C-alpha positions as CSV (number, residue, x, y, z in Angstrom):
1,M,31.2,39.8,-38.5
2,K,29.8,36.9,-40.0
3,F,26.3,36.7,-41.5
4,K,24.3,33.6,-40.3
5,E,21.6,33.0,-42.8
6,T,18.2,32.5,-41.1
7,Q,14.3,31.5,-41.8
8,P,12.0,33.5,-39.5
9,W,9.2,33.2,-41.5
10,K,9.4,29.3,-40.8
11,F,6.3,30.0,-38.2
12,L,4.0,30.2,-41.2
13,D,4.2,26.2,-41.5
14,E,1.9,25.7,-38.9
15,F,-0.6,27.6,-40.5
16,R,-0.3,26.3,-43.8
17,G,-3.1,23.5,-44.7
18,K,-5.3,25.6,-42.4
19,E,-5.1,29.4,-43.3
20,F,-3.4,29.4,-46.7
21,D,-1.9,26.9,-49.3
22,G,0.9,27.2,-50.8
23,A,4.2,29.1,-50.5
24,W,3.0,32.5,-49.0
25,P,-0.7,33.5,-47.6
26,N,-2.2,37.0,-49.1
27,V,-1.8,40.1,-47.5
28,K,-5.5,39.4,-45.6
29,T,-4.2,36.1,-44.4
30,M,-1.1,37.2,-43.2
31,F,-2.5,40.0,-41.1
32,H,-5.0,37.7,-39.6
33,I,-2.4,35.3,-38.7
34,S,-0.7,38.0,-36.5
35,C,-4.2,38.4,-35.2
36,L,-4.4,34.9,-34.0
37,R,-0.5,34.6,-32.6
38,Y,-1.0,38.5,-31.2
39,P,-4.5,39.3,-30.5
40,D,-3.8,41.4,-27.7
41,N,-0.2,43.2,-28.3
42,L,-0.5,46.9,-29.6
43,C,-1.0,47.1,-33.3
44,F,-1.8,50.8,-34.3
45,H,-1.0,53.9,-31.9
46,A,-0.9,57.6,-32.8
47,F,-0.7,60.6,-30.4
48,S,-2.2,63.3,-32.9
49,P,-4.1,65.0,-32.6
50,K,-5.6,62.7,-30.1
51,E,-4.2,59.4,-28.7
52,E,-5.3,56.4,-30.3
53,K,-4.6,52.7,-29.8
54,F,-5.6,49.7,-31.5
55,T,-4.4,46.0,-30.4
56,Y,-4.3,43.1,-33.4
57,R,-7.9,42.3,-32.2
58,E,-9.7,45.7,-31.7
59,A,-7.8,46.7,-35.1
60,E,-9.1,43.5,-37.2
61,K,-12.8,43.8,-35.8
62,K,-12.7,47.4,-37.1
63,I,-11.1,46.7,-40.6
64,K,-13.7,43.6,-40.8
65,E,-16.4,46.2,-40.6
66,V,-15.1,48.6,-43.1
67,S,-14.8,45.6,-45.5
68,Y,-18.3,44.6,-44.6
69,F,-19.6,48.0,-45.3
70,L,-17.7,48.4,-48.4
71,L,-19.1,45.2,-49.9
72,S,-22.8,46.2,-48.6
73,Q,-22.0,49.0,-51.0
74,G,-21.5,47.1,-53.9
75,V,-17.4,46.9,-54.0
76,K,-16.2,43.5,-55.8
77,K,-13.2,41.7,-56.7
78,G,-10.8,43.5,-58.5
79,D,-12.7,47.3,-57.9
80,K,-10.0,49.9,-57.4
81,I,-10.3,52.5,-54.3
82,G,-7.9,55.0,-53.6
83,V,-6.6,55.8,-49.9
84,S,-4.8,59.1,-49.3
85,G,-4.2,61.5,-46.4
86,K,-2.0,61.8,-43.6
87,N,-0.3,59.0,-41.6
88,S,-3.1,57.8,-39.3
89,P,-4.5,54.6,-37.8
90,E,-7.8,55.4,-39.7
91,W,-5.3,54.9,-43.1
92,A,-4.0,52.0,-41.8
93,I,-7.9,50.5,-41.4
94,A,-8.9,52.1,-44.7
95,Y,-6.3,50.5,-46.7
96,L,-6.7,46.8,-44.7
97,G,-10.2,47.2,-44.9
98,V,-10.3,47.5,-48.9
99,I,-8.0,44.3,-49.0
100,Y,-10.5,42.2,-46.6
101,A,-13.1,43.1,-49.3
102,G,-11.2,41.9,-52.4
103,A,-10.5,45.0,-53.7
104,I,-7.4,46.8,-55.3
105,V,-5.8,49.6,-52.8
106,V,-4.6,52.4,-54.4
107,P,-2.6,54.6,-52.3
108,L,-2.1,58.2,-53.4
109,D,0.3,60.9,-52.4
110,Y,-1.4,63.4,-50.3
111,A,0.9,65.9,-51.2
112,L,-0.5,65.7,-54.6
113,K,-2.1,68.9,-55.9
114,D,-6.0,67.9,-56.5
115,S,-5.7,68.1,-60.4
116,E,-2.4,65.6,-60.1
117,M,-4.2,63.5,-57.9
118,E,-7.7,63.5,-60.1
119,H,-5.4,63.0,-63.2
120,L,-4.0,59.7,-61.3
121,M,-7.1,58.5,-60.2
122,A,-8.7,58.6,-63.2
123,F,-6.0,56.7,-65.2
124,G,-6.0,53.9,-62.9
125,G,-10.1,53.5,-62.5
126,V,-10.4,54.5,-58.9
127,S,-14.1,54.5,-58.3
128,R,-14.2,55.6,-54.4
129,L,-11.5,57.1,-52.4
130,F,-11.0,57.6,-48.6
131,I,-9.0,60.8,-47.7
132,D,-8.8,63.5,-44.8
133,K,-11.8,65.8,-44.5
134,E,-10.2,68.9,-45.2
135,R,-9.5,67.7,-48.9
136,I,-12.8,65.7,-49.2
137,D,-14.9,68.1,-50.7
138,K,-12.1,69.4,-53.6
139,I,-11.1,66.2,-55.1
140,D,-13.6,65.3,-58.0
141,S,-15.8,68.5,-57.4
142,D,-17.2,68.6,-60.8
143,G,-17.5,64.8,-61.3
144,S,-14.8,64.4,-64.2
145,V,-13.0,61.3,-62.3
146,G,-16.4,59.6,-61.7
147,L,-15.7,58.8,-58.2
148,V,-19.0,56.7,-56.8
149,A,-18.5,57.6,-53.4
150,K,-15.8,59.2,-51.1
151,Y,-15.2,58.9,-47.3
152,S,-13.7,60.5,-44.5
153,L,-10.6,59.6,-42.9
154,E,-11.6,61.8,-40.1
155,P,-14.4,62.8,-37.8
156,D,-17.1,65.2,-38.3
157,S,-17.6,65.3,-41.6
158,S,-20.5,65.0,-43.9
159,Y,-18.9,61.6,-45.5
160,P,-19.1,58.3,-43.7
161,F,-16.2,58.1,-41.4
162,V,-14.1,54.6,-41.6
163,L,-14.3,54.2,-38.1
164,D,-18.2,54.6,-37.9
165,M,-18.6,52.1,-41.0
166,T,-20.1,48.7,-40.4
167,G,-22.9,46.2,-42.4
168,P,-24.1,42.9,-43.0
169,E,-21.1,40.5,-42.1
170,M,-20.0,39.2,-45.3
171,E,-16.8,37.7,-47.1
172,G,-15.3,39.5,-49.6
173,E,-14.1,36.8,-52.8
174,D,-10.5,35.3,-51.8
175,A,-7.7,37.0,-53.6
176,D,-5.1,34.8,-55.0
177,I,-1.3,35.5,-54.4
178,K,-0.6,36.1,-57.8
179,E,-3.4,38.8,-58.3
180,T,-2.8,42.7,-57.8
181,C,-2.7,43.7,-54.4
182,A,-2.0,47.6,-54.5
183,I,-1.3,50.1,-57.3
184,L,1.3,52.2,-56.8
185,F,2.1,55.8,-58.7
186,T,5.6,56.6,-58.3
187,S,5.8,59.6,-61.5
188,G,3.9,60.9,-64.2
189,T,1.4,63.5,-62.7
190,T,1.2,64.9,-65.8
191,G,1.1,62.4,-69.3
192,T,1.1,58.7,-68.9
193,P,1.9,57.9,-65.0
194,K,3.4,55.2,-63.9
195,G,1.5,52.8,-61.9
196,V,3.6,49.8,-60.4
197,M,1.2,47.0,-59.8
198,L,2.2,44.4,-57.2
199,S,0.5,41.2,-56.5
200,H,0.2,40.0,-52.9
201,E,2.7,37.7,-53.7
202,N,4.8,40.7,-54.2
203,L,4.3,42.2,-51.4
204,V,4.4,39.2,-48.7
205,S,7.1,37.5,-49.9
206,D,9.1,40.7,-50.0
207,C,8.0,41.6,-46.2
208,Y,8.9,37.7,-45.2
209,L,12.3,37.5,-47.4
210,A,13.7,40.9,-45.8
211,Q,13.6,39.2,-42.3
212,G,16.1,36.7,-43.5
213,N,18.6,39.8,-43.0
214,M,17.4,41.0,-40.1
215,N,15.4,39.6,-37.0
216,I,12.1,41.7,-36.1
217,Y,9.8,40.6,-33.1
218,S,6.4,40.9,-32.1
219,T,7.6,43.3,-29.1
220,D,9.1,45.7,-31.3
221,V,7.4,49.2,-32.1
222,F,7.8,51.0,-35.5
223,Y,7.5,54.3,-36.5
224,A,6.1,55.6,-39.6
225,I,7.2,59.2,-39.9
226,L,7.4,59.2,-44.1
227,P,4.4,59.0,-45.5
228,I,2.8,55.8,-45.6
229,H,1.3,55.9,-49.0
230,H,5.4,55.5,-50.5
231,A,6.4,52.2,-50.9
232,Y,9.3,52.0,-48.7
233,T,7.4,53.2,-45.2
234,M,4.4,50.8,-46.5
235,L,6.4,47.5,-46.6
236,A,9.2,48.4,-44.7
237,V,7.4,49.8,-41.7
238,F,3.4,49.1,-42.2
239,F,3.8,45.6,-43.7
240,E,6.8,44.3,-41.7
241,S,5.1,45.5,-38.0
242,F,2.2,43.4,-38.6
243,S,3.6,40.7,-40.2
244,V,5.0,39.6,-36.8
245,G,2.4,41.3,-34.2
246,A,4.9,44.2,-33.7
247,A,3.1,48.1,-33.3
248,T,3.2,50.7,-35.5
249,V,3.3,54.6,-34.2
250,F,2.0,56.8,-36.7
251,G,3.7,60.4,-36.7
252,K,1.8,63.4,-39.1
253,K,4.6,65.9,-39.8
254,L,8.7,65.8,-40.5
255,V,9.1,68.1,-37.8
256,V,12.3,67.0,-35.6
257,S,11.2,68.2,-32.3
258,Q,7.9,66.3,-32.7
259,I,9.8,63.5,-33.9
260,L,11.8,63.0,-30.9
261,K,8.6,63.6,-28.5
262,E,7.0,60.6,-30.4
263,L,10.0,58.6,-30.7
264,K,10.2,58.8,-26.7
265,E,6.6,58.3,-25.9
266,G,6.1,55.5,-28.5
267,H,8.9,53.5,-27.1
268,V,9.9,53.2,-30.6
269,T,12.7,50.4,-31.3
270,M,12.7,50.5,-34.8
271,F,13.1,54.1,-36.9
272,L,12.9,54.2,-40.6
273,A,13.9,57.1,-42.1
274,V,15.6,59.0,-44.7
275,P,19.3,60.2,-45.4
276,M,18.2,64.2,-44.6
277,L,16.7,63.5,-41.3
278,F,19.5,60.8,-40.1
279,N,22.1,63.6,-41.2
280,K,20.0,66.0,-39.5
281,M,20.1,64.5,-36.6
282,I,23.7,63.7,-36.3
283,A,24.8,66.7,-37.0
284,A,22.9,68.7,-34.7
285,L,24.4,65.9,-31.5
286,M,28.0,66.4,-32.7
287,A,27.6,70.3,-33.2
288,G,26.2,70.3,-29.2
289,V,29.2,67.8,-28.3
290,R,31.7,70.5,-30.4
291,K,30.4,73.1,-28.0
292,K,31.8,71.6,-24.7
293,G,34.9,72.2,-26.1
294,V,38.0,70.8,-28.2
295,V,38.9,68.5,-25.3
296,V,35.8,66.9,-24.5
297,Y,34.9,66.6,-28.4
298,G,38.0,65.0,-28.9
299,I,37.5,62.6,-26.0
300,I,34.2,61.4,-27.3
301,R,35.3,61.4,-31.0
302,A,38.1,58.9,-29.6
303,M,35.4,56.9,-27.4
304,M,33.6,56.1,-30.3
305,G,36.4,55.0,-32.5
306,F,37.0,52.6,-29.9
307,S,33.1,51.8,-29.7
308,G,32.6,50.9,-33.4
309,F,36.3,49.4,-33.2
310,I,34.9,46.7,-30.8
311,K,31.5,46.4,-32.3
312,K,33.0,45.8,-36.0
313,A,35.5,43.3,-34.8
314,F,33.7,41.6,-31.8
315,G,30.5,41.8,-32.4
316,V,29.6,43.3,-29.1
317,N,27.8,46.6,-28.9
318,I,29.3,48.6,-25.8
319,G,28.4,52.0,-26.8
320,K,24.8,52.1,-25.9
321,K,26.1,52.2,-22.1
322,M,28.8,54.7,-23.0
323,F,26.8,57.2,-24.7
324,G,23.2,57.0,-23.2
325,F,23.6,60.2,-22.2
326,L,24.1,61.3,-25.9
327,L,21.4,58.9,-27.3
328,R,18.8,60.4,-25.1
329,N,19.2,63.6,-26.7
330,L,18.2,61.9,-29.8
331,S,15.3,59.9,-27.7
332,L,17.0,56.7,-29.2
333,E,17.8,55.4,-25.9
334,E,15.2,52.6,-26.6
335,N,15.8,52.1,-29.8
336,R,17.1,48.9,-31.1
337,I,17.6,49.4,-35.0
338,C,17.8,52.3,-37.4
339,I,17.1,52.0,-41.4
340,C,18.0,54.3,-43.8
341,G,16.8,54.2,-47.1
342,G,15.2,56.4,-50.0
343,G,18.6,57.8,-51.2
344,P,22.3,57.3,-50.9
345,L,23.9,58.2,-46.7
346,P,27.5,59.1,-46.3
347,A,29.4,56.5,-44.8
348,S,30.3,58.8,-42.1
349,T,26.9,59.5,-40.7
350,F,26.3,55.5,-40.8
351,K,29.5,54.8,-38.8
352,M,28.7,57.3,-36.4
353,F,25.6,56.1,-35.3
354,N,26.9,52.5,-34.9
355,E,29.7,53.9,-33.1
356,L,26.9,55.7,-30.4
357,G,26.0,51.8,-29.7
358,I,22.6,52.1,-32.7
359,D,22.6,49.2,-34.7
360,F,22.5,51.4,-38.0
361,V,22.2,50.0,-41.5
362,Q,21.1,50.9,-44.9
363,G,18.8,49.2,-47.3
364,Y,18.2,49.5,-51.0
365,G,15.1,49.2,-53.5
366,L,12.6,50.4,-55.8
367,T,8.7,50.6,-55.8
368,E,8.8,48.3,-58.6
369,T,10.5,45.5,-56.5
370,S,8.2,46.1,-53.3
371,P,10.7,47.4,-52.5
372,I,12.9,45.8,-50.5
373,T,15.8,43.9,-52.6
374,H,18.9,44.6,-50.5
375,L,19.4,44.8,-46.8
376,N,22.5,45.3,-44.5
377,P,22.4,42.5,-41.4
378,T,23.2,44.1,-38.3
379,E,25.7,42.1,-37.2
380,A,27.6,42.1,-40.7
381,Y,27.1,45.3,-42.2
382,I,29.1,47.4,-44.6
383,E,29.1,51.2,-44.4
384,T,29.9,51.6,-47.9
385,S,27.0,49.1,-49.1
386,V,23.5,49.7,-49.5
387,G,23.4,46.1,-48.5
388,R,23.2,42.6,-49.0
389,K,20.8,40.9,-51.3
390,I,18.0,39.0,-49.5
391,P,16.7,35.9,-50.2
392,G,15.5,34.9,-53.2
393,C,16.7,38.0,-54.9
394,E,19.1,37.4,-57.9
395,V,20.8,40.6,-59.1
396,K,23.0,41.0,-62.1
397,I,25.2,43.6,-63.4
398,V,24.8,44.5,-67.2
399,N,27.6,46.4,-69.3
400,P,29.9,46.9,-66.2
401,D,32.7,49.6,-67.0
402,S,36.5,49.0,-65.9
403,D,35.8,49.4,-62.2
404,G,32.9,46.9,-62.5
405,N,30.0,49.6,-62.0
406,G,27.1,48.4,-64.7
407,T,23.3,48.6,-64.3
408,I,21.7,46.7,-61.9
409,Y,19.1,44.2,-63.0
410,I,17.1,42.6,-60.2
411,K,15.0,39.4,-60.5
412,G,12.6,37.8,-57.8
413,S,9.4,37.2,-56.3
414,M,9.4,40.9,-55.2
415,V,9.4,42.0,-59.1
416,M,6.5,44.3,-59.8
417,Q,3.7,42.6,-62.5
418,G,4.4,45.9,-64.4
419,Y,3.1,49.1,-64.8
420,Y,-0.7,49.4,-65.0
421,N,-2.0,50.3,-68.5
422,N,1.3,50.9,-69.6
423,P,2.7,48.2,-72.0
424,E,5.1,50.4,-73.2
425,A,6.8,51.6,-70.6
426,T,6.9,48.1,-68.5
427,E,8.5,46.5,-71.9
428,E,11.4,49.1,-71.1
429,V,12.2,48.0,-67.8
430,L,10.8,44.2,-67.4
431,S,12.2,41.4,-69.7
432,S,10.2,38.7,-70.4
433,D,12.0,36.4,-68.3
434,G,11.4,38.7,-65.2
435,W,14.5,41.0,-65.2
436,L,14.1,44.1,-64.0
437,N,16.1,47.2,-65.1
438,T,16.9,49.1,-62.1
439,G,18.1,52.4,-64.0
440,D,20.4,52.7,-60.9
441,V,24.3,51.7,-61.6
442,G,26.5,50.2,-59.2
443,H,28.5,46.9,-58.8
444,Q,27.8,43.9,-56.1
445,D,30.8,41.8,-54.3
446,E,31.2,37.9,-53.7
447,D,29.1,38.0,-50.8
448,G,26.1,39.7,-52.4
449,Y,26.8,43.3,-51.0
450,L,25.5,45.8,-53.5
451,Y,27.5,49.5,-54.1
452,L,25.6,52.1,-55.9
453,T,27.1,54.7,-57.9
454,G,24.4,56.7,-59.1
455,R,21.4,56.6,-61.3
456,A,22.1,56.1,-64.8
457,K,19.5,58.6,-66.2
458,S,21.5,61.5,-64.0
459,V,24.7,60.5,-65.3
460,I,27.4,63.5,-66.3
461,V,29.7,62.9,-69.3
462,T,32.6,65.5,-68.6
463,E,34.5,66.7,-71.3
464,G,37.4,63.7,-70.7
465,G,34.4,61.4,-71.6
466,K,34.2,60.6,-67.9
467,N,30.8,59.2,-66.4
468,V,30.1,61.5,-63.0
469,F,27.2,60.9,-60.2
470,P,25.8,63.2,-58.7
471,E,24.9,61.4,-55.7
472,E,28.6,60.4,-55.4
473,I,29.3,64.5,-55.3
474,E,25.9,65.2,-53.0
475,D,27.4,63.2,-50.5
476,H,30.0,65.2,-49.9
477,F,27.9,67.9,-48.4
478,Q,25.4,65.9,-46.6
479,L,26.8,67.2,-43.1
480,Y,27.3,71.1,-43.5
481,D,24.7,72.4,-41.2
482,D,24.7,75.7,-43.1
483,I,23.5,73.9,-46.5
484,D,19.6,72.9,-46.3
485,Q,19.5,71.5,-49.9
486,V,22.4,70.6,-52.8
487,C,21.7,69.5,-56.0
488,V,24.5,68.6,-58.4
489,V,23.4,68.6,-62.1
490,G,25.3,68.5,-65.7
491,Y,25.5,72.1,-67.9
492,M,26.7,72.2,-71.5
493,I,30.1,73.0,-72.2
494,D,30.3,71.8,-75.5
495,K,27.2,70.9,-77.6
496,E,28.8,69.6,-80.4
497,M,30.6,67.3,-78.1
498,K,27.8,66.4,-75.8
499,S,30.5,67.6,-72.9
500,E,29.3,68.5,-70.0
501,G,30.6,70.6,-66.4
502,I,29.6,69.9,-63.0
503,R,26.9,72.4,-61.6
504,V,25.9,72.8,-58.0
505,L,22.6,74.5,-57.0
506,I,22.4,75.1,-53.2
507,Y,19.6,76.4,-50.8
508,P,21.3,77.6,-47.6
509,S,19.5,76.8,-44.4
510,K,17.6,79.5,-42.8
511,K,19.6,79.7,-39.2
512,Y,22.8,80.4,-41.3
513,S,20.9,83.2,-43.8
514,D,19.8,84.8,-40.8
515,S,23.0,84.6,-38.8
516,V,24.6,86.8,-41.4
517,N,21.2,88.9,-42.0
518,G,20.5,87.5,-45.3
519,D,23.6,89.1,-47.1
520,K,23.8,87.5,-50.4
521,S,27.7,88.5,-51.2
522,V,28.3,86.8,-47.6
523,I,26.2,83.7,-48.4
524,E,27.8,83.3,-51.8
525,R,30.9,83.5,-50.6
526,H,30.8,81.2,-47.9
527,M,28.8,78.7,-50.2
528,N,31.8,79.2,-52.4
529,D,34.2,78.5,-50.0
530,I,32.3,75.2,-49.0
531,V,32.5,73.9,-52.7
532,S,36.2,74.6,-52.7
533,E,36.6,72.6,-49.8
534,V,34.6,69.9,-51.3
535,N,36.5,70.0,-54.5
536,K,39.5,69.5,-52.6
537,D,38.0,65.6,-51.7
538,L,37.0,65.1,-55.3
539,Q,38.9,63.5,-58.3
540,S,39.8,66.1,-61.1
541,Y,37.1,65.0,-63.4
542,K,34.3,65.2,-60.8
543,K,35.2,68.7,-59.6
544,I,32.7,71.8,-59.3
545,T,33.1,74.2,-61.9
546,K,29.8,76.0,-61.3
547,V,28.0,77.3,-58.2
548,T,24.7,78.6,-57.7
549,V,22.8,79.4,-54.9
550,V,19.1,79.8,-55.0
551,D,16.9,82.0,-53.1
552,T,13.6,79.5,-52.8
553,P,13.5,75.6,-51.4
554,M,13.9,73.2,-54.6
555,P,10.9,71.0,-55.1
556,M,11.3,67.8,-53.5
557,T,9.5,64.6,-53.5
558,S,7.4,63.2,-50.6
559,T,10.2,61.4,-49.1
560,K,12.5,64.1,-49.4
561,K,14.3,63.6,-52.5
562,I,15.2,66.6,-54.9
563,K,13.3,66.3,-58.2
564,R,16.5,66.6,-59.9
565,F,15.2,67.1,-63.7
566,E,12.4,69.2,-62.7
567,V,15.4,71.5,-60.8
568,R,17.8,71.5,-63.9
569,A,14.8,72.8,-66.0
570,M,14.5,75.9,-63.7
571,Y,17.6,77.0,-63.3
572,Q,18.9,76.3,-67.3
């Protein structure tokens, strides 16, 4: 399949010189243009705790009223206003209301402890906060952050509720596209935090340029199930949907049964998630097929192989008709595209979804790149690649090894302005001529497809001086149902030579543990057997030499990545 270059953002030409000047509109104008084009399209939709719907006309009316309220309260250009809570239309309206008022929005991880959130707000100079009512009294209860005001994202609170806000009609000072739009904190809940400053140009250009690798339409329905404060969901779901007049369905819980219900009821066509969720879905589906017997399973897999071949070789998708009866089990019968981001995905999962008739692709990026830099075109995907660089993105591989793998550097309009109030950290990763050191290692082919090896910081250096990336090994475990979490780390075997062995930490699934009545010796034996199977497929220097079965879940980020360095410190 051959990739065709497109520029789906060309429609902006009819608004240039009227609604905005220059290459790109700011975020406020981008949303407003969709309101002009598709006023009656569904914009925001939620099912829990009660069903809510907003058309673009209705959403912008409420967003403007929030901005009027903020301006009447003395909010001015450059003020930093926090937004934190569970995914909801109210979250989205508050976020855009802050931007319509000309202020800078600071999305905060709702999973943070109160003290952690307060630390970030104090560091970021956040003066006001929108948050769910269950935590509104707890944040800054002692006044140490110095919040001017708090607002509720849910009704029946003693604080102003976002949907009740209004004020005298007035326009906030318009933001230049080079000015900061949002500050996203990536880590550093203790010590000096890293607040990624993203300009209007960063976010808007990335949103449109990503569409150069994938067409999305005003008829699409996106599903926001991952935390929306995170760059991945914020840009790839929230921004992408409203850039074309599409709808966003807000999910609140990462519970598979509820996800399947909302996918069906919301008629979702664009489903973006992380490897953990897609692995669970495909594993459960194929386990159901296996139960029908060896013969049926063999026939289904042979049909899938044929479907995948036809799709790859001729660009014809026959899988959706062939396997509609299976896709219904995953509530994906109306789905158009699935996108996986936020971590490495086994090529086998990628391949099986495509064989079943789903246009399933991977993407790549960092918070520091707004975040999308690479995306697999649906008509020219490569299972082992995290994607083809999007238009306007430059890539260089620095200090490649004998296999061509080196540190990945990115340059383009999507690269951040820098870390807020942290010039030292900025200088470490961002050069004066705009090249960002991603900290990731990999290589790029001549067609611009990127292949990841792992994170430079997590590399394990073995006795033979070989570099091993934990992610490469962890991929081999992702489809084992009896394992809930796996984390590969190095352990020191020769301090003088600084050589490491390879250790795997495994947290078994509850279903498996219950099936053997929690018998530790049985569990450990079974996990060691799985590791032995995995080792058979690994090169000698990548083989696991130490296995630890842990009793409690390992700490994870809100996007379901294991906190590797925290875990390593816990089990030293």
